[in-house]
C-alpha positions as CSV (number, residue, x, y, z in Angstrom):
1,M,75.8,104.7,109.7
2,L,78.0,106.5,107.2
3,Q,79.0,110.1,107.7
4,N,81.2,112.3,105.7
5,A,84.0,114.1,107.4
6,A,85.6,116.9,105.5
7,K,89.4,116.3,105.7
8,T,89.7,113.0,107.5
9,G,87.7,110.9,105.1
10,S,84.6,109.2,106.3
11,Q,83.5,107.5,109.5
12,H,82.2,103.9,109.5
13,Y,80.8,101.6,112.1
14,L,82.0,98.0,111.5
15,Y,79.4,95.4,112.4
16,P,80.4,91.9,113.5
17,G,81.1,89.5,110.6
18,M,82.1,92.4,108.3
19,L,85.3,94.0,107.0
20,F,86.3,97.4,105.7
21,A,89.1,98.2,103.2
22,E,88.9,101.2,100.9
23,A,91.4,103.7,99.6
24,G,91.8,107.0,101.3
25,P,91.7,107.9,105.0
26,H,88.8,106.6,107.0
27,S,87.8,106.2,110.6
28,V,86.4,102.8,111.5
29,V,84.8,102.0,114.9
30,T,83.8,98.6,116.2
31,V,83.0,97.0,119.5
32,L,84.6,93.7,120.5
33,G,83.9,91.1,123.2
34,S,85.2,87.6,122.3
35,C,85.4,88.6,118.7
36,V,88.7,89.7,117.2
37,S,89.6,92.5,114.8
38,V,92.7,92.4,112.7
39,C,93.8,95.9,111.5
40,L,96.2,95.8,108.6
41,W,98.0,98.9,107.4
42,D,100.4,99.7,104.5
43,P,102.7,102.6,105.6
44,E,103.8,103.4,102.0
45,K,100.3,103.5,100.6
46,M,98.9,105.1,103.8
47,A,95.9,102.8,103.6
48,G,94.5,100.1,105.7
49,G,91.6,97.8,106.5
50,I,90.0,96.0,109.4
51,N,87.8,92.9,109.9
52,H,85.6,91.8,112.8
53,Y,85.2,88.1,113.1
54,L,83.2,86.1,115.6
55,L,84.6,82.5,115.2
56,P,88.0,81.2,114.1
57,Y,86.9,78.7,111.5
58,W,84.2,78.3,108.9
59,N,83.0,74.7,108.9
60,G,82.0,74.8,105.2
61,E,78.3,75.0,105.8
62,G,76.2,78.0,104.9
63,L,77.7,81.1,103.4
64,R,81.4,81.8,103.2
65,T,81.5,85.1,105.1
66,P,84.0,87.2,107.1
67,K,82.1,86.1,110.2
68,Y,84.9,83.5,110.4
69,G,88.6,84.2,110.9
70,N,89.8,81.8,108.2
71,I,87.6,83.7,105.7
72,A,88.0,87.3,107.2
73,V,91.9,87.5,107.3
74,P,92.6,86.3,103.8
75,M,89.7,88.3,102.4
76,L,91.0,91.5,104.1
77,I,94.5,90.9,102.7
78,E,93.0,90.4,99.2
79,R,90.9,93.6,99.4
80,L,94.0,95.6,100.5
81,L,96.0,94.2,97.6
82,G,93.2,95.2,95.4
83,I,93.5,98.9,96.4
84,G,97.3,98.9,95.8
85,C,98.7,97.9,99.2
86,G,101.8,95.6,99.1
87,K,101.6,92.4,101.1
88,S,105.2,92.6,102.2
89,R,104.6,96.1,103.6
90,L,101.4,95.2,105.6
91,V,101.7,95.6,109.4
92,A,99.1,94.1,111.7
93,K,97.5,95.2,115.0
94,V,95.2,92.7,116.7
95,F,92.4,93.4,119.3
96,G,89.7,91.6,121.2
97,G,89.3,88.0,122.2
98,A,88.1,88.7,125.7
99,S,86.4,86.1,128.0
100,V,83.3,88.2,128.5
101,L,81.0,85.5,129.9
102,E,81.2,84.4,133.6
103,S,81.8,80.8,132.5
104,S,83.9,80.8,129.4
105,G,83.8,77.0,129.6
106,V,85.4,74.6,127.2
107,L,84.8,76.6,124.1
108,N,86.9,79.7,125.1
109,I,86.0,81.4,121.8
110,G,88.0,84.5,122.6
111,E,91.3,82.6,123.1
112,R,90.6,80.5,120.0
113,N,90.0,83.7,118.0
114,I,93.3,85.2,119.2
115,T,95.3,82.0,118.4
116,F,93.8,81.9,114.9
117,A,94.7,85.6,114.2
118,R,98.3,85.1,115.3
119,S,98.8,81.9,113.3
120,A,97.1,83.3,110.2
121,L,99.2,86.5,110.2
122,A,102.4,84.5,110.8
123,E,101.5,82.1,107.9
124,A,100.9,85.2,105.7
125,G,104.3,86.7,106.7
126,I,102.7,89.8,108.2
127,H,104.4,91.3,111.3
128,V,102.1,92.0,114.3
129,A,103.2,95.4,115.6
130,C,101.0,95.3,118.7
131,E,98.0,93.7,120.2
132,D,95.5,94.2,123.0
133,V,93.9,90.9,123.5
134,G,92.3,88.6,126.1
135,G,91.3,89.5,129.6
136,T,87.7,89.9,130.6
137,S,86.8,93.4,129.2
138,G,85.2,94.2,125.9
139,R,86.9,96.9,123.8
140,K,85.8,99.7,121.6
141,I,88.4,100.4,118.9
142,L,88.8,103.3,116.5
143,F,91.1,102.6,113.5
144,Q,92.4,105.4,111.4
145,T,93.1,103.7,108.0
146,G,95.2,106.6,106.7
147,T,97.7,106.6,109.6
148,G,97.5,103.1,111.0
149,E,96.6,104.5,114.5
150,V,94.3,102.5,116.7
151,F,92.6,103.9,119.8
152,V,91.3,101.4,122.4
153,R,88.8,101.9,125.2
154,K,88.1,99.0,127.6
155,L,84.4,98.3,128.3
156,G,82.8,96.7,131.3
157,R,84.8,94.5,133.6
158,H,88.6,95.2,133.5
159,G,91.2,92.5,133.7
């Protein structure tokens, strides 16, 4: 799961319901369907972090984990502040939220996850520099925490 890379920091796979925020340059890969990842980056500190949440809201039952957007976004901001990032300098990139099931139905989790990310970032005063959201294709993303670059590859059906 964790490999050391000489000059580019380390490589990490981010599982659903988790987040990553550490000082130094790292490569973080995750795969998204209806889930959403928010990548936050501080250009002055040259550091960033990423979350991968499955549902927009925690209902208060069970564990308070970053599986839920309303936990994952504030927790990611808090972790980045803890490694010296400045909240006013954070820039966001948002990915995922696809309708990957044939019948997305009334729930439409992907769209709800996207809506939550946009509103949480706006409320926190964090500018969204770009997003690749919605549609019917999953995404594999690679986030370079030292540069803020995100590489996206569409998976499965395209739309």
